[in-house]
mmCIF file as gemmi writes it, N, C-alpha and C atoms, coordinates in Angstrom:
data_model
loop_
_atom_site.group_PDB
_atom_site.id
_atom_site.type_symbol
_atom_site.label_atom_id
_atom_site.label_alt_id
_atom_site.label_comp_id
_atom_site.label_asym_id
_atom_site.label_entity_id
_atom_site.label_seq_id
_atom_site.pdbx_PDB_ins_code
_atom_site.Cartn_x
_atom_site.Cartn_y
_atom_site.Cartn_z
_atom_site.occupancy
_atom_site.B_iso_or_equiv
_atom_site.pdbx_formal_charge
_atom_site.auth_seq_id
_atom_site.auth_asym_id
_atom_site.pdbx_PDB_model_num
ATOM 1 N N . MET Axp A 1 ? 98.819 83.257 26.186 1 0 ? 1 A 1
ATOM 2 C CA . MET Axp A 1 ? 98.533 82.905 27.553 1 0 ? 1 A 1
ATOM 3 C C . MET Axp A 1 ? 97.091 83.279 27.842 1 0 ? 1 A 1
ATOM 4 N N . TYR Axp A 2 ? 96.398 82.409 28.503 1 0 ? 2 A 1
ATOM 5 C CA . TYR Axp A 2 ? 95.012 82.666 28.873 1 0 ? 2 A 1
ATOM 6 C C . TYR Axp A 2 ? 94.938 82.835 30.384 1 0 ? 2 A 1
ATOM 7 N N . ILE Axp A 3 ? 94.375 83.935 30.829 1 0 ? 3 A 1
ATOM 8 C CA . ILE Axp A 3 ? 94.252 84.229 32.245 1 0 ? 3 A 1
ATOM 9 C C . ILE Axp A 3 ? 92.785 84.487 32.54 1 0 ? 3 A 1
ATOM 10 N N . ALA Axp A 4 ? 92.272 83.865 33.577 1 0 ? 4 A 1
ATOM 11 C CA . ALA Axp A 4 ? 90.868 84.084 33.937 1 0 ? 4 A 1
ATOM 12 C C . ALA Axp A 4 ? 90.679 85.528 34.398 1 0 ? 4 A 1
ATOM 13 N N . CYS Axp A 5 ? 89.624 86.148 33.932 1 0 ? 5 A 1
ATOM 14 C CA . CYS Axp A 5 ? 89.281 87.496 34.368 1 0 ? 5 A 1
ATOM 15 C C . CYS Axp A 5 ? 87.767 87.599 34.413 1 0 ? 5 A 1
ATOM 16 N N . SER Axp A 6 ? 87.255 88.747 34.777 1 0 ? 6 A 1
ATOM 17 C CA . SER Axp A 6 ? 85.815 88.898 35.004 1 0 ? 6 A 1
ATOM 18 C C . SER Axp A 6 ? 84.973 88.617 33.765 1 0 ? 6 A 1
ATOM 19 N N . HIS Axp A 7 ? 85.538 88.792 32.569 1 0 ? 7 A 1
ATOM 20 C CA . HIS Axp A 7 ? 84.76 88.573 31.357 1 0 ? 7 A 1
ATOM 21 C C . HIS Axp A 7 ? 85.199 87.307 30.603 1 0 ? 7 A 1
ATOM 22 N N . GLY Axp A 8 ? 85.853 86.387 31.288 1 0 ? 8 A 1
ATOM 23 C CA . GLY Axp A 8 ? 86.262 85.138 30.644 1 0 ? 8 A 1
ATOM 24 C C . GLY Axp A 8 ? 87.767 84.99 30.669 1 0 ? 8 A 1
ATOM 25 N N . LEU Axp A 9 ? 88.323 84.397 29.613 1 0 ? 9 A 1
ATOM 26 C CA . LEU Axp A 9 ? 89.759 84.186 29.533 1 0 ? 9 A 1
ATOM 27 C C . LEU Axp A 9 ? 90.432 85.348 28.813 1 0 ? 9 A 1
ATOM 28 N N . MET Axp A 10 ? 91.503 85.866 29.419 1 0 ? 10 A 1
ATOM 29 C CA . MET Axp A 10 ? 92.249 86.961 28.827 1 0 ? 10 A 1
ATOM 30 C C . MET Axp A 10 ? 93.278 86.389 27.867 1 0 ? 10 A 1
ATOM 31 N N . LYS Axp A 11 ? 93.36 86.953 26.662 1 0 ? 11 A 1
ATOM 32 C CA . LYS Axp A 11 ? 94.365 86.555 25.678 1 0 ? 11 A 1
ATOM 33 C C . LYS Axp A 11 ? 95.338 87.71 25.523 1 0 ? 11 A 1
ATOM 34 N N . LYS Axp A 12 ? 96.502 87.57 26.149 1 0 ? 12 A 1
ATOM 35 C CA . LYS Axp A 12 ? 97.486 88.646 26.102 1 0 ? 12 A 1
ATOM 36 C C . LYS Axp A 12 ? 98.312 88.574 24.827 1 0 ? 12 A 1
ATOM 37 N N . THR Axp A 13 ? 98.556 89.765 24.275 1 0 ? 13 A 1
ATOM 38 C CA . THR Axp A 13 ? 99.356 89.911 23.064 1 0 ? 13 A 1
ATOM 39 C C . THR Axp A 13 ? 100.337 91.056 23.266 1 0 ? 13 A 1
ATOM 40 N N . VAL Axp A 14 ? 101.552 90.893 22.739 1 0 ? 14 A 1
ATOM 41 C CA . VAL Axp A 14 ? 102.574 91.93 22.776 1 0 ? 14 A 1
ATOM 42 C C . VAL Axp A 14 ? 102.59 92.603 21.408 1 0 ? 14 A 1
ATOM 43 N N . ILE Axp A 15 ? 102.421 93.913 21.392 1 0 ? 15 A 1
ATOM 44 C CA . ILE Axp A 15 ? 102.464 94.693 20.148 1 0 ? 15 A 1
ATOM 45 C C . ILE Axp A 15 ? 103.645 95.648 20.236 1 0 ? 15 A 1
ATOM 46 N N . THR Axp A 16 ? 104.464 95.672 19.178 1 0 ? 16 A 1
ATOM 47 C CA . THR Axp A 16 ? 105.565 96.626 19.114 1 0 ? 16 A 1
ATOM 48 C C . THR Axp A 16 ? 105.387 97.509 17.891 1 0 ? 16 A 1
ATOM 49 N N . VAL Axp A 17 ? 105.747 98.775 18.06 1 0 ? 17 A 1
ATOM 50 C CA . VAL Axp A 17 ? 105.662 99.761 16.983 1 0 ? 17 A 1
ATOM 51 C C . VAL Axp A 17 ? 106.995 100.496 16.941 1 0 ? 17 A 1
ATOM 52 N N . VAL Axp A 18 ? 107.67 100.456 15.791 1 0 ? 18 A 1
ATOM 53 C CA . VAL Axp A 18 ? 108.993 101.072 15.661 1 0 ? 18 A 1
ATOM 54 C C . VAL Axp A 18 ? 109.065 101.834 14.348 1 0 ? 18 A 1
ATOM 55 N N . GLY Axp A 19 ? 109.655 103.028 14.398 1 0 ? 19 A 1
ATOM 56 C CA . GLY Axp A 19 ? 109.858 103.801 13.165 1 0 ? 19 A 1
ATOM 57 C C . GLY Axp A 19 ? 110.227 105.232 13.46 1 0 ? 19 A 1
ATOM 58 N N . LYS Axp A 20 ? 110.339 106.016 12.402 1 0 ? 20 A 1
ATOM 59 C CA . LYS Axp A 20 ? 110.621 107.443 12.544 1 0 ? 20 A 1
ATOM 60 C C . LYS Axp A 20 ? 109.438 108.104 13.242 1 0 ? 20 A 1
ATOM 61 N N . ASP Axp A 21 ? 109.733 108.973 14.199 1 0 ? 21 A 1
ATOM 62 C CA . ASP Axp A 21 ? 108.676 109.642 14.945 1 0 ? 21 A 1
ATOM 63 C C . ASP Axp A 21 ? 107.904 110.596 14.041 1 0 ? 21 A 1
ATOM 64 N N . ARG Axp A 22 ? 106.601 110.633 14.236 1 0 ? 22 A 1
ATOM 65 C CA . ARG Axp A 22 ? 105.722 111.579 13.538 1 0 ? 22 A 1
ATOM 66 C C . ARG Axp A 22 ? 104.431 111.712 14.329 1 0 ? 22 A 1
ATOM 67 N N . VAL Axp A 23 ? 103.703 112.738 14.057 1 0 ? 23 A 1
ATOM 68 C CA . VAL Axp A 23 ? 102.442 112.998 14.747 1 0 ? 23 A 1
ATOM 69 C C . VAL Axp A 23 ? 101.418 111.92 14.391 1 0 ? 23 A 1
ATOM 70 N N . GLY Axp A 24 ? 100.709 111.421 15.399 1 0 ? 24 A 1
ATOM 71 C CA . GLY Axp A 24 ? 99.565 110.551 15.165 1 0 ? 24 A 1
ATOM 72 C C . GLY Axp A 24 ? 99.797 109.057 15.254 1 0 ? 24 A 1
ATOM 73 N N . ILE Axp A 25 ? 101.024 108.608 15.512 1 0 ? 25 A 1
ATOM 74 C CA . ILE Axp A 25 ? 101.278 107.163 15.57 1 0 ? 25 A 1
ATOM 75 C C . ILE Axp A 25 ? 100.449 106.515 16.665 1 0 ? 25 A 1
ATOM 76 N N . ILE Axp A 26 ? 100.552 107.034 17.882 1 0 ? 26 A 1
ATOM 77 C CA . ILE Axp A 26 ? 99.825 106.441 19.013 1 0 ? 26 A 1
ATOM 78 C C . ILE Axp A 26 ? 98.319 106.524 18.765 1 0 ? 26 A 1
ATOM 79 N N . ALA Axp A 27 ? 97.846 107.655 18.285 1 0 ? 27 A 1
ATOM 80 C CA . ALA Axp A 27 ? 96.411 107.831 18.031 1 0 ? 27 A 1
ATOM 81 C C . ALA Axp A 27 ? 95.897 106.802 17.031 1 0 ? 27 A 1
ATOM 82 N N . LYS Axp A 28 ? 96.641 106.582 15.953 1 0 ? 28 A 1
ATOM 83 C CA . LYS Axp A 28 ? 96.202 105.652 14.907 1 0 ? 28 A 1
ATOM 84 C C . LYS Axp A 28 ? 96.135 104.221 15.456 1 0 ? 28 A 1
ATOM 85 N N . VAL Axp A 29 ? 97.167 103.804 16.171 1 0 ? 29 A 1
ATOM 86 C CA . VAL Axp A 29 ? 97.206 102.438 16.703 1 0 ? 29 A 1
ATOM 87 C C . VAL Axp A 29 ? 96.127 102.253 17.773 1 0 ? 29 A 1
ATOM 88 N N . CYS Axp A 30 ? 96.02 103.193 18.689 1 0 ? 30 A 1
ATOM 89 C CA . CYS Axp A 30 ? 95.044 103.073 19.779 1 0 ? 30 A 1
ATOM 90 C C . CYS Axp A 30 ? 93.608 103.132 19.269 1 0 ? 30 A 1
ATOM 91 N N . THR Axp A 31 ? 93.344 103.933 18.238 1 0 ? 31 A 1
ATOM 92 C CA . THR Axp A 31 ? 92.005 103.983 17.64 1 0 ? 31 A 1
ATOM 93 C C . THR Axp A 31 ? 91.65 102.631 17.045 1 0 ? 31 A 1
ATOM 94 N N . TYR Axp A 32 ? 92.595 102.023 16.334 1 0 ? 32 A 1
ATOM 95 C CA . TYR Axp A 32 ? 92.352 100.687 15.768 1 0 ? 32 A 1
ATOM 96 C C . TYR Axp A 32 ? 92.034 99.689 16.881 1 0 ? 32 A 1
ATOM 97 N N . LEU Axp A 33 ? 92.832 99.707 17.942 1 0 ? 33 A 1
ATOM 98 C CA . LEU Axp A 33 ? 92.614 98.767 19.043 1 0 ? 33 A 1
ATOM 99 C C . LEU Axp A 33 ? 91.234 98.969 19.663 1 0 ? 33 A 1
ATOM 100 N N . ALA Axp A 34 ? 90.869 100.209 19.924 1 0 ? 34 A 1
ATOM 101 C CA . ALA Axp A 34 ? 89.563 100.502 20.531 1 0 ? 34 A 1
ATOM 102 C C . ALA Axp A 34 ? 88.423 100.061 19.62 1 0 ? 34 A 1
ATOM 103 N N . ASN Axp A 35 ? 88.549 100.315 18.328 1 0 ? 35 A 1
ATOM 104 C CA . ASN Axp A 35 ? 87.507 99.931 17.379 1 0 ? 35 A 1
ATOM 105 C C . ASN Axp A 35 ? 87.33 98.425 17.272 1 0 ? 35 A 1
ATOM 106 N N . ASN Axp A 36 ? 88.363 97.675 17.676 1 0 ? 36 A 1
ATOM 107 C CA . ASN Axp A 36 ? 88.309 96.218 17.61 1 0 ? 36 A 1
ATOM 108 C C . ASN Axp A 36 ? 88.212 95.567 18.989 1 0 ? 36 A 1
ATOM 109 N N . ARG Axp A 37 ? 87.778 96.369 19.978 1 0 ? 37 A 1
ATOM 110 C CA . ARG Axp A 37 ? 87.549 95.897 21.35 1 0 ? 37 A 1
ATOM 111 C C . ARG Axp A 37 ? 88.773 95.197 21.948 1 0 ? 37 A 1
ATOM 112 N N . ILE Axp A 38 ? 89.946 95.79 21.701 1 0 ? 38 A 1
ATOM 113 C CA . ILE Axp A 38 ? 91.197 95.292 22.257 1 0 ? 38 A 1
ATOM 114 C C . ILE Axp A 38 ? 91.604 96.241 23.366 1 0 ? 38 A 1
ATOM 115 N N . ASN Axp A 39 ? 91.742 95.695 24.578 1 0 ? 39 A 1
ATOM 116 C CA . ASN Axp A 39 ? 92.048 96.496 25.756 1 0 ? 39 A 1
ATOM 117 C C . ASN Axp A 39 ? 93.556 96.603 25.963 1 0 ? 39 A 1
ATOM 118 N N . ILE Axp A 40 ? 94.044 97.82 26.164 1 0 ? 40 A 1
ATOM 119 C CA . ILE Axp A 40 ? 95.464 98.04 26.468 1 0 ? 40 A 1
ATOM 120 C C . ILE Axp A 40 ? 95.661 97.817 27.96 1 0 ? 40 A 1
ATOM 121 N N . LEU Axp A 41 ? 96.522 96.846 28.301 1 0 ? 41 A 1
ATOM 122 C CA . LEU Axp A 41 ? 96.814 96.532 29.701 1 0 ? 41 A 1
ATOM 123 C C . LEU Axp A 41 ? 98.032 97.291 30.202 1 0 ? 41 A 1
ATOM 124 N N . ASP Axp A 42 ? 99.013 97.494 29.318 1 0 ? 42 A 1
ATOM 125 C CA . ASP Axp A 42 ? 100.238 98.207 29.687 1 0 ? 42 A 1
ATOM 126 C C . ASP Axp A 42 ? 100.823 98.8 28.416 1 0 ? 42 A 1
ATOM 127 N N . ILE Axp A 43 ? 101.464 99.942 28.556 1 0 ? 43 A 1
ATOM 128 C CA . ILE Axp A 43 ? 102.039 100.612 27.387 1 0 ? 43 A 1
ATOM 129 C C . ILE Axp A 43 ? 103.287 101.371 27.808 1 0 ? 43 A 1
ATOM 130 N N . SER Axp A 44 ? 104.297 101.302 26.954 1 0 ? 44 A 1
ATOM 131 C CA . SER Axp A 44 ? 105.527 102.04 27.173 1 0 ? 44 A 1
ATOM 132 C C . SER Axp A 44 ? 105.974 102.588 25.83 1 0 ? 44 A 1
ATOM 133 N N . GLN Axp A 45 ? 106.338 103.857 25.807 1 0 ? 45 A 1
ATOM 134 C CA . GLN Axp A 45 ? 106.84 104.408 24.561 1 0 ? 45 A 1
ATOM 135 C C . GLN Axp A 45 ? 107.996 105.351 24.837 1 0 ? 45 A 1
ATOM 136 N N . THR Axp A 46 ? 108.96 105.306 23.929 1 0 ? 46 A 1
ATOM 137 C CA . THR Axp A 46 ? 110.129 106.176 24.041 1 0 ? 46 A 1
ATOM 138 C C . THR Axp A 46 ? 110.443 106.746 22.662 1 0 ? 46 A 1
ATOM 139 N N . ILE Axp A 47 ? 111.114 107.866 22.672 1 0 ? 47 A 1
ATOM 140 C CA . ILE Axp A 47 ? 111.636 108.448 21.441 1 0 ? 47 A 1
ATOM 141 C C . ILE Axp A 47 ? 113.122 108.689 21.679 1 0 ? 47 A 1
ATOM 142 N N . VAL Axp A 48 ? 113.944 108.041 20.864 1 0 ? 48 A 1
ATOM 143 C CA . VAL Axp A 48 ? 115.389 108.199 20.939 1 0 ? 48 A 1
ATOM 144 C C . VAL Axp A 48 ? 115.815 108.872 19.646 1 0 ? 48 A 1
ATOM 145 N N . GLN Axp A 49 ? 116.37 110.084 19.802 1 0 ? 49 A 1
ATOM 146 C CA . GLN Axp A 49 ? 116.624 110.952 18.657 1 0 ? 49 A 1
ATOM 147 C C . GLN Axp A 49 ? 115.321 111.075 17.885 1 0 ? 49 A 1
ATOM 148 N N . ASP Axp A 50 ? 115.238 110.662 16.654 1 0 ? 50 A 1
ATOM 149 C CA . ASP Axp A 50 ? 113.982 110.798 15.91 1 0 ? 50 A 1
ATOM 150 C C . ASP Axp A 50 ? 113.26 109.466 15.741 1 0 ? 50 A 1
ATOM 151 N N . PHE Axp A 51 ? 113.64 108.462 16.527 1 0 ? 51 A 1
ATOM 152 C CA . PHE Axp A 51 ? 113.04 107.144 16.377 1 0 ? 51 A 1
ATOM 153 C C . PHE Axp A 51 ? 112.051 106.85 17.488 1 0 ? 51 A 1
ATOM 154 N N . PHE Axp A 52 ? 110.862 106.424 17.077 1 0 ? 52 A 1
ATOM 155 C CA . PHE Axp A 52 ? 109.749 106.113 17.971 1 0 ? 52 A 1
ATOM 156 C C . PHE Axp A 52 ? 109.75 104.62 18.25 1 0 ? 52 A 1
ATOM 157 N N . ASN Axp A 53 ? 109.552 104.248 19.513 1 0 ? 53 A 1
ATOM 158 C CA . ASN Axp A 53 ? 109.457 102.842 19.897 1 0 ? 53 A 1
ATOM 159 C C . ASN Axp A 53 ? 108.351 102.712 20.937 1 0 ? 53 A 1
ATOM 160 N N . MET Axp A 54 ? 107.387 101.841 20.66 1 0 ? 54 A 1
ATOM 161 C CA . MET Axp A 54 ? 106.293 101.617 21.608 1 0 ? 54 A 1
ATOM 162 C C . MET Axp A 54 ? 106.098 100.119 21.778 1 0 ? 54 A 1
ATOM 163 N N . MET Axp A 55 ? 105.86 99.718 23.018 1 0 ? 55 A 1
ATOM 164 C CA . MET Axp A 55 ? 105.534 98.326 23.32 1 0 ? 55 A 1
ATOM 165 C C . MET Axp A 55 ? 104.262 98.331 24.147 1 0 ? 55 A 1
ATOM 166 N N . MET Axp A 56 ? 103.331 97.465 23.764 1 0 ? 56 A 1
ATOM 167 C CA . MET Axp A 56 ? 102.05 97.383 24.458 1 0 ? 56 A 1
ATOM 168 C C . MET Axp A 56 ? 101.76 95.932 24.812 1 0 ? 56 A 1
ATOM 169 N N . ILE Axp A 57 ? 101.125 95.742 25.941 1 0 ? 57 A 1
ATOM 170 C CA . ILE Axp A 57 ? 100.531 94.456 26.274 1 0 ? 57 A 1
ATOM 171 C C . ILE Axp A 57 ? 99.029 94.685 26.196 1 0 ? 57 A 1
ATOM 172 N N . VAL Axp A 58 ? 98.352 93.886 25.385 1 0 ? 58 A 1
ATOM 173 C CA . VAL Axp A 58 ? 96.926 94.07 25.174 1 0 ? 58 A 1
ATOM 174 C C . VAL Axp A 58 ? 96.181 92.762 25.417 1 0 ? 58 A 1
ATOM 175 N N . ASP Axp A 59 ? 94.886 92.89 25.627 1 0 ? 59 A 1
ATOM 176 C CA . ASP Axp A 59 ? 94.004 91.737 25.78 1 0 ? 59 A 1
ATOM 177 C C . ASP Axp A 59 ? 93.096 91.684 24.551 1 0 ? 59 A 1
ATOM 178 N N . THR Axp A 60 ? 93.219 90.608 23.763 1 0 ? 60 A 1
ATOM 179 C CA . THR Axp A 60 ? 92.438 90.471 22.532 1 0 ? 60 A 1
ATOM 180 C C . THR Axp A 60 ? 91.208 89.576 22.709 1 0 ? 60 A 1
ATOM 181 N N . SER Axp A 61 ? 90.905 89.174 23.939 1 0 ? 61 A 1
ATOM 182 C CA . SER Axp A 61 ? 89.83 88.197 24.155 1 0 ? 61 A 1
ATOM 183 C C . SER Axp A 61 ? 88.447 88.697 23.747 1 0 ? 61 A 1
ATOM 184 N N . GLU Axp A 62 ? 88.232 90.016 23.738 1 0 ? 62 A 1
ATOM 185 C CA . GLU Axp A 62 ? 86.918 90.562 23.368 1 0 ? 62 A 1
ATOM 186 C C . GLU Axp A 62 ? 86.818 90.935 21.888 1 0 ? 62 A 1
ATOM 187 N N . SER Axp A 63 ? 87.92 90.838 21.157 1 0 ? 63 A 1
ATOM 188 C CA . SER Axp A 63 ? 87.905 91.221 19.748 1 0 ? 63 A 1
ATOM 189 C C . SER Axp A 63 ? 87.142 90.195 18.918 1 0 ? 63 A 1
ATOM 190 N N . PRO Axp A 64 ? 86.296 90.663 18.006 1 0 ? 64 A 1
ATOM 191 C CA . PRO Axp A 64 ? 85.548 89.744 17.14 1 0 ? 64 A 1
ATOM 192 C C . PRO Axp A 64 ? 86.398 89.162 16.012 1 0 ? 64 A 1
ATOM 193 N N . LYS Axp A 65 ? 87.608 89.684 15.821 1 0 ? 65 A 1
ATOM 194 C CA . LYS Axp A 65 ? 88.447 89.261 14.695 1 0 ? 65 A 1
ATOM 195 C C . LYS Axp A 65 ? 89.431 88.174 15.102 1 0 ? 65 A 1
ATOM 196 N N . ASP Axp A 66 ? 89.746 87.293 14.153 1 0 ? 66 A 1
ATOM 197 C CA . ASP Axp A 66 ? 90.777 86.287 14.364 1 0 ? 66 A 1
ATOM 198 C C . ASP Axp A 66 ? 92.125 86.973 14.528 1 0 ? 66 A 1
ATOM 199 N N . PHE Axp A 67 ? 93.02 86.321 15.261 1 0 ? 67 A 1
ATOM 200 C CA . PHE Axp A 67 ? 94.344 86.875 15.531 1 0 ? 67 A 1
ATOM 201 C C . PHE Axp A 67 ? 95.091 87.186 14.233 1 0 ? 67 A 1
ATOM 202 N N . GLU Axp A 68 ? 95.005 86.301 13.249 1 0 ? 68 A 1
ATOM 203 C CA . GLU Axp A 68 ? 95.717 86.498 11.983 1 0 ? 68 A 1
ATOM 204 C C . GLU Axp A 68 ? 95.217 87.755 11.257 1 0 ? 68 A 1
ATOM 205 N N . VAL Axp A 69 ? 93.923 88.033 11.35 1 0 ? 69 A 1
ATOM 206 C CA . VAL Axp A 69 ? 93.358 89.239 10.73 1 0 ? 69 A 1
ATOM 207 C C . VAL Axp A 69 ? 93.896 90.478 11.442 1 0 ? 69 A 1
ATOM 208 N N . LEU Axp A 70 ? 93.945 90.43 12.769 1 0 ? 70 A 1
ATOM 209 C CA . LEU Axp A 70 ? 94.499 91.551 13.532 1 0 ? 70 A 1
ATOM 210 C C . LEU Axp A 70 ? 95.94 91.82 13.109 1 0 ? 70 A 1
ATOM 211 N N . LEU Axp A 71 ? 96.733 90.751 12.96 1 0 ? 71 A 1
ATOM 212 C CA . LEU Axp A 71 ? 98.132 90.906 12.539 1 0 ? 71 A 1
ATOM 213 C C . LEU Axp A 71 ? 98.221 91.622 11.2 1 0 ? 71 A 1
ATOM 214 N N . GLU Axp A 72 ? 97.446 91.152 10.233 1 0 ? 72 A 1
ATOM 215 C CA . GLU Axp A 72 ? 97.476 91.742 8.896 1 0 ? 72 A 1
ATOM 216 C C . GLU Axp A 72 ? 97.053 93.208 8.921 1 0 ? 72 A 1
ATOM 217 N N . GLU Axp A 73 ? 95.991 93.507 9.656 1 0 ? 73 A 1
ATOM 218 C CA . GLU Axp A 73 ? 95.497 94.887 9.691 1 0 ? 73 A 1
ATOM 219 C C . GLU Axp A 73 ? 96.471 95.814 10.408 1 0 ? 73 A 1
ATOM 220 N N . LEU Axp A 74 ? 97.099 95.34 11.48 1 0 ? 74 A 1
ATOM 221 C CA . LEU Axp A 74 ? 98.097 96.161 12.172 1 0 ? 74 A 1
ATOM 222 C C . LEU Axp A 74 ? 99.299 96.418 11.275 1 0 ? 74 A 1
ATOM 223 N N . GLU Axp A 75 ? 99.752 95.396 10.551 1 0 ? 75 A 1
ATOM 224 C CA . GLU Axp A 75 ? 100.864 95.592 9.617 1 0 ? 75 A 1
ATOM 225 C C . GLU Axp A 75 ? 100.492 96.591 8.532 1 0 ? 75 A 1
ATOM 226 N N . GLN Axp A 76 ? 99.248 96.543 8.058 1 0 ? 76 A 1
ATOM 227 C CA . GLN Axp A 76 ? 98.782 97.484 7.034 1 0 ? 76 A 1
ATOM 228 C C . GLN Axp A 76 ? 98.768 98.915 7.571 1 0 ? 76 A 1
ATOM 229 N N . ILE Axp A 77 ? 98.297 99.087 8.801 1 0 ? 77 A 1
ATOM 230 C CA . ILE Axp A 77 ? 98.319 100.423 9.421 1 0 ? 77 A 1
ATOM 231 C C . ILE Axp A 77 ? 99.754 100.921 9.513 1 0 ? 77 A 1
ATOM 232 N N . GLY Axp A 78 ? 100.664 100.04 9.92 1 0 ? 78 A 1
ATOM 233 C CA . GLY Axp A 78 ? 102.077 100.411 9.99 1 0 ? 78 A 1
ATOM 234 C C . GLY Axp A 78 ? 102.593 100.907 8.648 1 0 ? 78 A 1
ATOM 235 N N . SER Axp A 79 ? 102.255 100.192 7.575 1 0 ? 79 A 1
ATOM 236 C CA . SER Axp A 79 ? 102.676 100.599 6.225 1 0 ? 79 A 1
ATOM 237 C C . SER Axp A 79 ? 102.127 101.98 5.879 1 0 ? 79 A 1
ATOM 238 N N . GLU Axp A 80 ? 100.871 102.218 6.24 1 0 ? 80 A 1
ATOM 239 C CA . GLU Axp A 80 ? 100.227 103.498 5.926 1 0 ? 80 A 1
ATOM 240 C C . GLU Axp A 80 ? 100.883 104.663 6.647 1 0 ? 80 A 1
ATOM 241 N N . ILE Axp A 81 ? 101.352 104.448 7.878 1 0 ? 81 A 1
ATOM 242 C CA . ILE Axp A 81 ? 101.906 105.566 8.665 1 0 ? 81 A 1
ATOM 243 C C . ILE Axp A 81 ? 103.435 105.523 8.761 1 0 ? 81 A 1
ATOM 244 N N . GLY Axp A 82 ? 104.065 104.58 8.068 1 0 ? 82 A 1
ATOM 245 C CA . GLY Axp A 82 ? 105.525 104.568 7.981 1 0 ? 82 A 1
ATOM 246 C C . GLY Axp A 82 ? 106.241 103.982 9.186 1 0 ? 82 A 1
ATOM 247 N N . VAL Axp A 83 ? 105.614 103.043 9.876 1 0 ? 83 A 1
ATOM 248 C CA . VAL Axp A 83 ? 106.261 102.359 10.997 1 0 ? 83 A 1
ATOM 249 C C . VAL Axp A 83 ? 106.094 100.847 10.806 1 0 ? 83 A 1
ATOM 250 N N . ILE Axp A 84 ? 106.826 100.086 11.596 1 0 ? 84 A 1
ATOM 251 C CA . ILE Axp A 84 ? 106.69 98.631 11.579 1 0 ? 84 A 1
ATOM 252 C C . ILE Axp A 84 ? 105.91 98.227 12.818 1 0 ? 84 A 1
ATOM 253 N N . ILE Axp A 85 ? 104.791 97.544 12.621 1 0 ? 85 A 1
ATOM 254 C CA . ILE Axp A 85 ? 103.97 97.074 13.74 1 0 ? 85 A 1
ATOM 255 C C . ILE Axp A 85 ? 103.969 95.556 13.715 1 0 ? 85 A 1
ATOM 256 N N . LYS Axp A 86 ? 104.354 94.964 14.835 1 0 ? 86 A 1
ATOM 257 C CA . LYS Axp A 86 ? 104.359 93.51 14.986 1 0 ? 86 A 1
ATOM 258 C C . LYS Axp A 86 ? 103.526 93.144 16.203 1 0 ? 86 A 1
ATOM 259 N N . ALA Axp A 87 ? 102.894 91.99 16.144 1 0 ? 87 A 1
ATOM 260 C CA . ALA Axp A 87 ? 102.114 91.495 17.281 1 0 ? 87 A 1
ATOM 261 C C . ALA Axp A 87 ? 102.406 90.013 17.454 1 0 ? 87 A 1
ATOM 262 N N . GLN Axp A 88 ? 102.574 89.607 18.707 1 0 ? 88 A 1
ATOM 263 C CA . GLN Axp A 88 ? 102.799 88.205 19.04 1 0 ? 88 A 1
ATOM 264 C C . GLN Axp A 88 ? 102.008 87.869 20.279 1 0 ? 88 A 1
ATOM 265 N N . ARG Axp A 89 ? 101.456 86.678 20.306 1 0 ? 89 A 1
ATOM 266 C CA . ARG Axp A 89 ? 100.812 86.22 21.529 1 0 ? 89 A 1
ATOM 267 C C . ARG Axp A 89 ? 101.865 86.151 22.621 1 0 ? 89 A 1
ATOM 268 N N . GLU Axp A 90 ? 101.468 86.46 23.84 1 0 ? 90 A 1
ATOM 269 C CA . GLU Axp A 90 ? 102.426 86.547 24.938 1 0 ? 90 A 1
ATOM 270 C C . GLU Axp A 90 ? 103.179 85.239 25.156 1 0 ? 90 A 1
ATOM 271 N N . ASP Axp A 91 ? 102.499 84.103 25.076 1 0 ? 91 A 1
ATOM 272 C CA . ASP Axp A 91 ? 103.18 82.828 25.322 1 0 ? 91 A 1
ATOM 273 C C . ASP Axp A 91 ? 104.264 82.566 24.269 1 0 ? 91 A 1
ATOM 274 N N . ILE Axp A 92 ? 104.009 82.922 23.016 1 0 ? 92 A 1
ATOM 275 C CA . ILE Axp A 92 ? 105.012 82.764 21.954 1 0 ? 92 A 1
ATOM 276 C C . ILE Axp A 92 ? 106.158 83.739 22.185 1 0 ? 92 A 1
ATOM 277 N N . PHE Axp A 93 ? 105.832 84.979 22.525 1 0 ? 93 A 1
ATOM 278 C CA . PHE Axp A 93 ? 106.845 85.996 22.797 1 0 ? 93 A 1
ATOM 279 C C . PHE Axp A 93 ? 107.772 85.528 23.915 1 0 ? 93 A 1
ATOM 280 N N . ASP Axp A 94 ? 107.196 85 25.002 1 0 ? 94 A 1
ATOM 281 C CA . ASP Axp A 94 ? 107.99 84.518 26.138 1 0 ? 94 A 1
ATOM 282 C C . ASP Axp A 94 ? 108.937 83.401 25.716 1 0 ? 94 A 1
ATOM 283 N N . LYS Axp A 95 ? 108.453 82.463 24.927 1 0 ? 95 A 1
ATOM 284 C CA . LYS Axp A 95 ? 109.288 81.34 24.483 1 0 ? 95 A 1
ATOM 285 C C . LYS Axp A 95 ? 110.426 81.814 23.587 1 0 ? 95 A 1
ATOM 286 N N . MET Axp A 96 ? 110.166 82.796 22.729 1 0 ? 96 A 1
ATOM 287 C CA . MET Axp A 96 ? 111.191 83.286 21.812 1 0 ? 96 A 1
ATOM 288 C C . MET Axp A 96 ? 112.259 84.122 22.513 1 0 ? 96 A 1
ATOM 289 N N . HIS Axp A 97 ? 111.936 84.702 23.658 1 0 ? 97 A 1
ATOM 290 C CA . HIS Axp A 97 ? 112.862 85.636 24.311 1 0 ? 97 A 1
ATOM 291 C C . HIS Axp A 97 ? 113.436 85.097 25.615 1 0 ? 97 A 1
ATOM 292 N N . ARG Axp A 98 ? 113.42 83.79 25.779 1 0 ? 98 A 1
ATOM 293 C CA . ARG Axp A 98 ? 114.062 83.195 26.95 1 0 ? 98 A 1
ATOM 294 C C . ARG Axp A 98 ? 115.553 83.307 26.834 1 0 ? 98 A 1
ATOM 295 N N . ILE Axp A 99 ? 116.199 83.504 27.993 1 0 ? 99 A 1
ATOM 296 C CA . ILE Axp A 99 ? 117.671 83.593 27.988 1 0 ? 99 A 1
ATOM 297 C C . ILE Axp A 99 ? 118.242 82.246 28.377 1 0 ? 99 A 1
């Protein structure tokens, strides 16, 4: 979905992070996002027993990288820290999760 904002069109993406809880998950993901000029618009995280679950809505419009590269790099970070990281453009996410 593209939304007009002060710096052009906003490209919203939904990122989910799921796995066993451990120190540094949020720091690792957020550092990657900041280094790639991806703005976090909303974030929610919960820990149920020992399982970590985070959902973020981000704006990728300022990132210099193609969406496919971001997907691959986020999945690689997930592998390195033992969690599953998925990202979907908001419009695709909305279409897939209609009731």
